[in-house]
N, C-alpha and C positions, 0 to 999 in steps of 0.2 A: 335479294331488295329489291322491291319495286323502286323506280324512278317517273319521276316527270315526263310525260309523253304531251304530243301536239293535241291528241286527245283527252288528256287528262293534265292540264295545267294547273291547276290546282290541290296536285295529290300530295299528302305530307310524306316527304322523302329527307333523305339527311343534309340534302341542300336545304330544303326549306326551313328544317330544324333548327342547322347553323343560324339563318338569316335571322329567325323567331327569336333563339336564344338570345345571341348577342344583342340583339335590340332590347330586349328586356334587361337583360343585363346590367345594361346602360344606363335603362331608366331607373333600375332599381339605385344603382350607384348615386345617381343625380338627386335625384329625390331622399335619399339616405332611408328609404321603405323600412330599414332593418334598424334601424337606431334606438334603442331602446332608453327613455330617458330615465335619469338617477333622480332622487329626491334632496341631491346636497350635491355642493362643490361646482366644478367649474361647469358640470352638464347639468345645473339643477333646472328641474321641469317639474315642480311639485302638483302641479296641476293636470298634468298629461299623467302623472303616477299616480293620482288619485282616480282621474277618469278610467285606467287600465282594470282597476281590482286588485286581482291576484297575480302575484310575479312567480317568475319561473326563470331558475339559472340551467341550463344546460353545458356541460363541459366535453370536451375531446380532450382525450390524452395528448399531450405538448409533444407536436412533430418535429422529428430534427432534419433540416433541408439538407437532403442526399444530394450529391453530384448527377446521381442517376435519374433525380426528376422520382414522378410518380408511378408506380405502376398499380395494375385494376383491384389489388389488394389494400392499397392504402385508403380508398375514398370510402370501405363499406363503414365504417364506423361514422364517418363523418355525414352520409347519405343520411344514416340512420337518426343522426343526434338531427340534422335539418328536416326532413320528414315530421321529428315529433316536435322540435320548436314551430314550425309553421299550422302544423296542426293545433297548437295551441294558443298561437297568434288567434288562429282564427276561433277559438272559442272564449277571447277577449281579454288573454293575459298580458302583463308585460314579459316580455320574454330576451334575457340576455343572450345570446350566444355569439362568442367571438373565439378569434384562434390565432396564437401569435408562434412565435418558433423557438424553440430550445436550441440554440444556434452555439454555444461554446462545447467544445469535444474535441476528441481524438480525431477522427477523420479530416477534419480541415486542418489538423495541426500535422498531420502526417504529409498532408499532401504538400504545404509549405516546406517541409524538410525537403521533399521532394526537388519542390520547382523554384523553392526561394518566394515565392508568392507570398504575399502575405494573406492567413487564415481569415480575416474580414472581407476580404475581394473576395477569395473562393466561397465563401460562407451567404454574401449578399447575393451574388450570381445565383446561388442554388437557390436563395429564398425568391428570387426574381422568377426563375421556372416555376416555381412551385406555387408563388401566389398565380401566375397564370394560367397554373391547369385546375387551380381548385377556383376561381373566379369561373374558368369554362364551366365548371358541374353546376354553377347556379346557387351556390350555398348561400344561405340567406344569413352571413355574418355582419355585424356591428363594426364594419369597418375602423371606426374611429379608435375601436379599442385595441386594434394588432398593434403588438410589438415584439420584438424579439429580447432575448436574455443577453444580447451583446450590445443592445442600446446602452447608453451610458445614465441615461434618465432612469433604466430600468436598475441595472446593477449598482446605482445609487442605494435604490433600497435594499437591494440583496446585501449589500455591507452594512446597511444600517442594522437590517433584522439579526446579521451575523453577530455586531456591536453589542444588541439588548442578549442575546444569549450569553457570550460572552462576559455580559456585565450582572448575569444571574446566576442565583445560586440556589440548588433543590432544599428545601426546609420540610424534612420529613416530617417534622410534627406539627406544621401549619394547619391548622383547621379551612378547608374552603367552604365555599357557600352550599356545597351541596350536602356538607356535613361531613365529608369523608377527609382523610389526613394526607399531608403532601401537597407544597405547590412550588411553584420558582417565586422567588422575591430576587429584588434587588440585591447586588453587592453591598450598597453602601446601608442597608438594613443590618447586614451579616456584621458590617464594622462597627455598626452602634453596638449591636449585641457585644461584641468581642470587647468594645471599648469600657462598656458600661461591665462589664464582670459577667451578664446574665449569660454569655457561653462561654464555656471553658475554651482557651488558648490552648490550640493543638502545639505545644510545645514540649519537650521531656525534663525541662529544668523548673519548670514553674514560675517562669517569666510571665510578665503580664503583660497585654496589648501594646502598653506604653514603652514597654522597656526593650520591644524588639526594635531594629533597626527598618528604616524604611524597605531597603532588600527585603528582610525577613517577613515583615508583613505582606509583602506584595508576594511572595513566594508561598505561604500561608494560604492568603487568598485563591491564589491559581489551583492549590486541592480542592477547593469547593466550585469551582467555576463551571457552568455547565458547556461551555469551550473552552479547552485547555490543550496544552502540549504535554506529550507523554511519551514515553521510548513505547515502542509497540511494534509487534512481530511482522513484518512484511515481506513482499517477494520483490526483493533486489537483484536487479538484472545489469551488470557492469557494461557489458557488451552494448546494451540501449541506453546507460545512464539512467534510469527511471525506475520507480517501481511501478511494478504490474500486479493487476487485479488478479484474482483468484482462475477469471474464465480466459486472460491471456496466458496461462503457462499451461504446457501441454504437460499429459501424465506423465511423460519422460521430465519432468521438472526442467524443463528450458522453453524459452520463450517463443509465443506461437510465431512472433513478425521475428525473423532472423534467425532463430534453432540456436538462440544464447544460454549459457547454463543461467537458472534463476536461484539465489540463495535465499533462506529465511534468514532473514537480518532484524535486530531492535534498531530501531532508528527513530528519530525525535518525529513526531508527527502532530498534527493538528487533530483532537478528538472531539466528538458531540457526546455529551454523557447521557444519551437516551436511555442506557439502562435506567435511570432514576425514573423513568416514567413506565419502567417493564409492566407496573402492575395495573395502570390505568389504562395502557395501551390495548392490554389483552380485556380488561373488564369492560373497556366503551365498544369493544365488537358487539356486544349484546345489543348496544342501542343503534345500529345503523342497519338500515336494508341492504347488505351484499350477498351473493351467494355464501352458501353454507363452506363450500369447499375453499372458497379464498378467505374467508374468516379461519378455517381449519390451519391453513397454510401460514396465516399470519400468527396465530395460537402456539404452531409450530416452531415457528421462528423464534418467537419472544422463550418459549420452552421452559414453563416455568413449571415447576415440580417440589415438592414437599422431600423433608428429609434432615440428613443432620450433618452438620461440620464436627468431623474429629481430627482431635490432634494425635499425631505419633511420633512421641519423643526420639529424639535423635541427636548423638553425639559427634558434632564434625570433626574435621581433621584437625582443629587448632583446640580442640578438648571442650568447645563452648556447648554448653545445650541449646538445641534447637527444638520446634517443632514441625514436621511435616502436615501441613493440614489437608483435610482431603474432604470433596462432598460425597456423601452417598444416600440414595432414596432409599436403600436397604441397610440400615444402620442393626436389624437384626439379625446378620450376616455376620458382625464383626467378628466374633470367634474364629471365623472361618477365614481371615485373612492369614495368608502364608507368606507373602511377600506384599511388596509396594512397586508401582511404577512412577515415575516423574518424565515429565515431558523433557527431552532436548534442551529446552530454551529456560528450564525452570532457574529461577534466581538462585537456587541451592546447589547447584550441581557442582560450583567448582569448590566449596567448601566441605562436600562428601567424599569428593576425590582424592585419596594420598598419595603423596608422592613416593618414588620407591616401586617395589615390587606387590604383587599380589598381596593381601593377607589371609592367614591360615583360613582355612573354610572355605576359600572361593574353588568353586567347581573349574574345571577347564572349560564347558562349555558354555560357562558364564562371560568368557574373555571376549566374545566378539568373533566372526566370522573371518575379518583380516588378520591372518597369521602374521605379518609383518608388522601391525600395529597391538597386537595381543599381549607383547611385554610386558606393559606396566597399565595400571589401571590408566593412568593418565594420556598415554596416547591411544589405547583403544577407545575412550571416552572423545578425546579429540576428533579421533576418526570418523566415529559414528554422527558426529554433531554435523561435520562436515558432509557428510552423505545425506542426512535427514534434513539439511537446508537445502537441499537439490529437488527434493519433493514438494508437493502442493498438498495442501489439506487431506483433498478426496483420496490422493494417492495413499496415502498415510493412513487412512482409516478404511480402505476397502479390505472388507472381510476375506478370509482365507486362514491356511495353516503355515504361513511361510513368516510366521512373528520374528521379528528381530528384537535386539536389546543388547546391553550390555551392563554388567553389575558395576557401579560405581568404587565398590569396595568399602560400605559401609551398612551395617545394619541397623533399622528402627526397631522400634519395640512396641508391640501389640500392646494396645495402653488396657485388655481387656486380660488377657491371659497372662502377659508378660513377656511374652515367648519374644526371641530375638529373629528378627524378619529381614531378609536382607532387600536393599534400594534398587534398583534397575533404571536403568533410563532408556525408554521404547518411543519408537517414535508414531504410534498407536495413540498415543496419548499426546493430545495438543492443550499448549499452554493457553491458547485461547477459550477453552471451555472449562466451567468449573474452576479449580483453583490450581491446574495443571498437574496435579496426582492425583492417584488413585490407591485405596487400599483393594489388593487383588484378594479376589474369593473365587477359586478356581473351581471350588463343589456347585458353585451358582452362578457362574458365566464363564459362557462358552469361550468369548477371546482369552478369559483367565486359563481355564480350563488348557488351550492348544497353547498359550504361552508356557505354560506350569509342564506342560509335558514334554515339549520342547528342551529346556532347562532344567528339568530333573526336580522340581520342587514340588513340595508336599502339598496333596490335597486333600481338604476336609469336610465331610459332609456337614451343612449345619442346618439343612431344611430335609425332611424326611421326603424319597422321592416317590411319586405313585406308584403301585404294583405294576413290575413288568418293566420298567425304566431303567434301559441298558447301565450297568455298572460302570462303561468305559466312557461314559457322556455327563457333563454336566446338567444338572436339574434346575433349569429356569423357571419353574412354575411355583405354584405356592403350595404352601402346606402346615405341620407343626415343626418347631424348631428343635434341633436335634443337637447334641455335642457343645452346648452353649450355655455353659455355666461355669462362675467362679466361686471363691468363697461368701461373696456377698450379694450375687446377683444370678439367679438362673432363668434362662427365657424357654429353658426343655419343657416342652409338650404346649406353648403357648401357641395361636396363630400368629400370624403376619403384623397384624394390627396392634395388637394386644404384645408381642414381642419387641415390636418399633416403640410403642408408646414407653414401655418399662425402659427398653436400654435408653432410651433419650433422656427421660427420667434420672438416671443411673449417671450417665455421662454429664449431666449437669450439676447433680450434687456432687460430684469428684471434681469438677472443674475440667474435665477431660475434653467437652464439645457441646455441643447445644443442638436443640430442634433448627431449624432455618427453610426458608424458601431459596430455592436457586432458580438460575436463569439462563438459559443457552443464548440469548443476544448478550454482545458483548457491545462496548460503546463502539462510535461509528467513526472510522478512518477518514478523515476529512481533510487529509491532503494531498495534493499531486505536484509531483516535480516537473510540470510540463508550462509552456507558455499559454497556450489560449483558452484563459479560464479567468473568474473574477480573482483580480487581487485581495489577498487579504487586507485590511485597510487596520493592520497592527505593526506598530515600531518597537523597535526592542532598544534601550539604554545602555549605556556601557556596562551597566550591572546586570546585563541579561534578562532585566524586569520589561514586560510588554506593558506598554500604552497603546489606547486606542488613537487612530488618526480623528480628530477633530471633525465634527459633524458638518460644519462650514466650508471643509476642504473635500467631502465625500462629493461625486465621487472619485477615488483613486483609480485611475485611468492605467492602462498598460502602455508603456514605452514602446517603441519601437527597438528591436533588439538585433543585433547582428548575426544571430545564426538562431533558429529558432529549435535546434536541437540541444538537447540537453548533453553535456560532458559524457564522453564515453569513455570506459575504462577496458582493462584488459580483462577478455571475459572471464577467465578464472580469477579476477582478483577480488576474493569476495570480501576484502576488509577495505573495500574502496567505500566513498559517499557520495551522494548523488551531489551533483552541482545545477540547480536548474536554469535554464536559459534566462533568466531574470536576472540571475547573479553576474550577469556579464554587462550590465548596465549601473556601473557605480556612482553615476550622478544621480540615478533615480533609486539608488538602493541606499546611500548615505545621503541624509539630511539633516540639516541645524533648523531647530524650531523653537518659538518660545510657547509652551504648554498652558502658560498661565497661571502658574501653579507657585509663581514666586521663585523660581529658579533659573531665571530666565533661559537664553537660548542655549539649547544643549545639542548636541550631536546625538541621532538616531540610526540605527539599521532596519531598514523594512525587511518584512518578511517576502522570503522570494519565493515559498511555493505558492501555487494557486487553488484556489477552491473547486473540486471534482463538480462536475454539469448538474450534478445533483442539487447544487444551491439554488440554480436559478429555476429548477420545474417543482422548488417545494412548495413555493408560495404563489406562483404565477396567477391562480385562479381569484386570488385579491387581488390584481392589478387590472385584470377584467374590469373589476367594479367601479375604476376609479381612476385610470390611466393619464387624466391629464391633471392629476393633482402635483402641484411643486411642494407641496406642504408636509406632505404625510404621504403614507405606502397605501391608504386608503381613509376615506374620509370614515369616522366611524357613523355617520347616519346611514351614508352607504351600506357599508357591511352589514349594520343591523337590517336595513331594509332586505338587503337580497340574500341573505345567509342566516335571516334572523330562526330564533326557535321557533317551534310551533306548541302551541297548548296541547295537544294529544300528541301521545308517541306514533314514531314512524313505523310505516307500516312494514312486518315484518319482523320487529323489533318485540321481545317478550313483554306481557301485560304487566303495566305497572312501570316499566323505566321511561325515563323523560326524552325527550326530543333533544339531539345535541346540537341541530341547526347545521348549517352546510351547504354545500351544492345541491340541487333537488335531484339531478340526473348527471352521473359521470360515466363515460360510456369509453372501453379501451381494452385493449388486449391483455390476459391474464397473466403473460409474462414481466407485468409490471406490478403483480398484485402483492408483490410482498416487500420490496426494498424501497420504491418509490411512494407507494401508498402507505407503509409505515413513516419513511422519514417526513412523508408532509405530515402526517398526523402529529408529529414530533415537535415539527416548529409552529404548527397550529396551537398546539396546546402549552407549549411556552407563551406566545404570543397572548393565548386567553389569562393565563395566570399573571402575567404581568400587566393585563388591562388594557390591552391594544386592541382586543377585538370581542366580543360577545357570543359569539358561535362556539363551542368546544370542540368538533370534528369537520377537516374539511370536506366531505362528502358524503353526503346524509345516504344517498342511493348509490351505487355502483353498481354496471351491469356489465358482464364480462361477454365481449362480441367473439365471436369464433375467427379461424382464419377463409382467406380464400387459397386454396390448392389450387396446382396446375399440374399437368405431365411434364416431367423432366426427363432428361435421356443423358443416360452415361456410356462411355467408348470403353472397349477392351481394357482400358488401364484403370475406369473407374473414373474417370474426368468426364466433369459436366460438359453436355457440348450444346451451343443454340438452339432452343426448343423451335425458333420459328424456320430454322432450316433442315429440319427433318422431314424426311418425305416417309409418307404412309405406303408401303405396297403391299399387295394379296400374296400369302404364303403358301406353302405347297400344300399344309394341311387344311387350307380355308382360312386360316388365323393370320390377323397381318402382319406384318414385320414393317419395322423402323430401320430407315437408313440415314447416316448422314456422311457425306464426302465420299459416298461408295461403300461405306463399311457398316455393318448391322452395329445398331445399339441397343441398349436396353431404355425401357420406358418403366417408369416409377411414377408414383405421386409425391409431390412435397409441396411445402408452403412456399407461394410465388415470392420470387424476388433474385436478386441480383446474382448471388450466390450460386444458383441452380438453372442459371442462362436461362429461366421460362418467363421472363418478363413479358407483359404484355402491357404496355402506353394505354391511358386513357384518352390520348392525342389520337390513336388509332379508330377506339369508340367515338369520339366526338366524330372524324372525319366520314367512319362508314355509317354511324347510325343517328348521332345526334346525344344530346347530353339527356334530354330527357330518355330515351331509349336505356343506356347504358344504366342511369338511377332506377328504373323500373325492373330492369334486367338482375340486379344487384339486390334490390330489396325482395324480390320473388325468389332468389336462389332456395333458400329455405330458412329455418329459424337462426335470428339473428346470434344465437350464442352457440351455434354448429358451426365447426369448417364445413365448406363448400368447395366442389369441383368447378373449376372455371372451364366455360367451354364456348370459344367464340361462334361458333354456330348456333348454338342457343339462343342468343340475342336477337336474333330475327323472330323469333317469336313474341319479344316485347314492343318491337317495333310494330308489328302487327296489330297489335292490340291498340297502340295509339294510332295506328292510320285508321283503325274502325271507329274509335271515338271520334276520330277529325271529318270522318264521311258521315257520320250521324249527325252531324251539325253542320258541313261546309260540302257542296257538291263539287267534287273533283272536274266538272266540266266547265260550271259557270263561275263557281265561286261564290255561289248565291247559298242563303241561309237553307237547310232541307228541315230545320223544326217548324212544328206547327206555331200558330199564336196562341195564346191563352184562350180555351173554348174551344178552337179547331181543331185539336188531335188530345183528347182527355186521354191517361192511359186506363185500361179496362180494371176490373178490380186484381186480376190476377198480378200486373205488372204495377200496381199500384202497391200491393201487398209485399211484392219482390222488393221493390225500390225501399220500402220501410223497414224492411227487414235488413237490407244492403246498410242502409244508414247508421242502425242500432248496432249492428254485426262490424263493421267498419271503424264506427266510434271507439268502440270496445278493444278493437285490436290495434288500431292506434295508439291507445290509452298503453297498453301491454305491450308495445316493442313487437307487435306479433304483424310485422309489415308483409310479409307472405301470404299471410290468409286473407289480410285485407286488399290487397290486388287480387287474389283470385276471385273473392265475391262482387269487386268490380269487373273484372270479365265477363262473370257472368251477368251480370246487369246489363252492361253494355251489349252482350250477344244476345238478350232478348230483345233489346231494343231495334238491334241489326235488322230483326225479322219484320219489323214495320215498314209500308210505306213513307208514313210520315212522323219521325222520331215527334214525340211530346215535349215540349219546351219544359216542363215542369222536371219531368225526369232527368233531360239531358243538362239543365241547370247545375241541380243536384248531382247528378254526376262529375261535371267537371268541377265542382268544387270540392268534392269526394279525392278525386284525382290529383288536386291542386297539391298538397304536402309532397307526393311522391313526385309529379311530373310537373311542374310549376310553369315553366314556359308554355308549353302549348295548351296549360290551363288560362294562364292570362290571355293567350291570344284567340282562345275558343268563349271565352268570359269578354274581351272586348268584341269581337265579332257577333256577339248574341246583345247587345247594346247596352252593356253596362261599361261606366266610368269608375276608374279610381283604383282598377287592377284586385286581387283575388284575395290579399295577404291579409286583409281585416275584415272580409267578410265573414260575416256567421257561417260557422260550419252547419251543415244540415243537422234539423233536429227529427227524430223518427216519433212518427205521431201513433201510438199503440193502438188509437180505435182504428186505424185505416188497415192494420194488419188482420186480415184474414187467414187465420191458420191452416185449413181445409176447405176447399171448395168442391161444388158438386156440378154436374152436367144438370140443366134445365133443357128438357127436349119442347119446341117450339112447334105446336100443330097448327095448320091451317084448314078448317073445315075436317078436320078427323087426321089427316096427313103430315107428318113429318117434313119440315120445311127449313128449320131453322136448330141452333143449338147455341146457348150460352153458358158461361162458367158463374156461378153466384154461390155466396157465401150459403151456408147449410142453413143459417138463420135469419134469412132473410125476409122481409113481412110481404103478404100477399098484395100492397097496395104496391111498393115500391118494385117486386116483380113483374108487376101489370106495367107499370111505368115504363120499366127497362124494355120489355118485349116488344109495347106499341111503338118504342121508338126504333125498334130494328127496323134496316131497309127494306127486307123480305117480307116485314109485316104492313110497312108502309104501302110497298107496292100493290100489294095484295087487297088490302083496305080502303083503296081511292074513293069508292063509294061512302064509306062508312062502317061502321063495325054494329054487327047485332049483338052479341056477347061475348063474354071474355069468362071463360071455366078457368081457373088457380088453382092447381095443385102446388102449394109451396112445399119444397124447393125445386121438385123434380119434374112438373109439367104444366104447361099451360097450353090452352086449345083456344084458337082464336076462330069467331064466325063471322066473315065480312056480313054487310047488310046486301 
């Protein structure tokens, strides 16, 4: 890294870069350079909006303010969106680019538990560090629009949106404006339909709506609400006193933090009825411009599949008739169902397990692996359920032949052939998928075959295997049906599609089942037994009926608590129940209010769970549009302007599809491509259905950025060691070795971050090179969508590029301008062609987020100028403007030194002139009295007159013809012979 010396006091160094960058950052902030005008609301500037023309909303994924601060991998997407935003400002667009903070979450709460420090203090300190680091990077955000999810003015509207969802239901028969069926409607409209009798009251005794008590009415409405409470299977960890996500549970069924046992329990939780939107969430993926791999991930998560629901009759131990309902995508194989499997949590389990000993016909290997517990069905099932509760869903579904299960003691009936088939409990069936029960067809399913072999169960093939298929393996392919007939229907000889259609028709005629569509997606678990999250704006009366906190009392803020930890229990106490931290503040939990319903003041109990951090990140892009609005979460006019639907389909969507509106460009990591994007789409569609917004999708275009990777090092125990302290030494075989604290360590590539101890701070880059160099390096590393290796030693190449640009404008010794004035140093044809080719290419690359190739073109152009004694002003001014989106500080400084005022942010981006691009050039030989004295590069189609003019203007020709010219012989484009007088 070169530094300033007494001989070159005006060299562009890290120190000079710092001074330039901080000065311009101060000026941008003081002048509000990146403030985007709104058409309405508190920041209404309709005239300015009209002046801008087109609008553009550019969005970064909501960052969490980590205590470790940023590492060099974090800014990759922020720099990319900043380059894109700056480029489009120069194209004359009204660009909205802002950044807030997703500030609720577990890390701050865990730190609070350890230290007793309020999570707000920790989080705000982290945000201060992150704001400083981001500001130093020179990102052009509209900082008026910055907020955090923990701001009361923000989560007031998070709670308000939750109440809109809670106070809505999904009417599958409602006709939407686009002609489709199904949309959310206010609960008040459901009540009106129930009162009028237009909709049947969901009771078993035929009572009218008016005949139900208020409590019964409330419970009936809860069954329709889009936000509701339900008993749901969760990962309960008594030792930590909280419910854990699947990601927080190890493969051994223990908590990642503390290594405590984790049990699957049904607990009352808030749920979001996202399943009501499954079809729209899947279908509308065709309307957005997203990477196909991301669309596929969402479609797989939604998991829409066609098949049939089939009811298998069973008699409970109490002698009552019941049905075990299954969903199958292969109803054509029903004749081969030789046993059934239900999940350990299935609600029918208890009614199927007889008291006393095993019934006749129970095989010994059906009774479980625990000999002590296999004496009776009840003991075996209880032991099995306990063991299953200690496994997570991934572990339960792991493929392998070590299938486990226990016979319930009851047989069901195959509805097609009348055969009695045993019903097992097995953990590879999950209650959260399908109906929690399967019909097992071992002849056509690998898992069922393995289970049947282990438990000595019959195997019947119902599809003819292909020739050569092994006799001892399930056949999972397609073929003609065999062994599939009864006295009323035969599938034999039919191919799969025809066999499915015939058997579904038969099931429906007989009332045994029906064709249906099933979904993998399940309703969204929305409760957390934690402190640091948005309180639910819900209260319960003495009858357990839920009521909303009145709007004028929002936000419902978090109280101070004596202890941030949830109550913990004996680690093995699987029957314990959560007691969240908020439950320890009785004066907050228990309140007396008059709801204005004519019943006077009543006692209520607040919900003590909090919302997950998904809540705040579901709608933050709306608040960027109108964060100062105290009357609404967004002004309708602002939402319509910024997220408006376009009359033409979005690029990348199938022909004929309608543009859904939404953010114009969303850039972020693919790790959030399923849950965050899916949850945000759900909230957005509910708000659209209820008339609060006009756009139908949150993100019109999504770009999945890659990661920045770096070398990480592990010691002999496999533990990561600080990468910065590892020393590279030469090895005996010429290959380098790596040493930490005197011990050899192994080198590997990994995602840069705190856990791998290979973080590189952007602060180090600012100090060592400057922010512009850092920006240029990250954008030139490779395609934005690919992961790339970080190499600090390579950053110097980006610094040298900027130093050469600086030297082409500013003399390092005197500080004076080096560029020629207009007319003093005109670029030749070759440079003119390269300039306009570069302008065209860079514009195209910036538009397509191909920043690495744009920078390569700029380097080539600058190198061409470097060879000249006097850099042409025309070229250097265009080069500075093209560099401005990537390296804005140095561009601002050079633009000012070139004599311009007002900064570069809104200067029109250079436009290529196709007429000035000569794709090919030829060398014209210049002779004086028949001897070669000069050469010139010209266009192959140059005219004789133009070529004569160029040649006579050459210095060598002028010197030789001081006394005049006798004649000029022109043979365009390759030869000119000048004869002096």
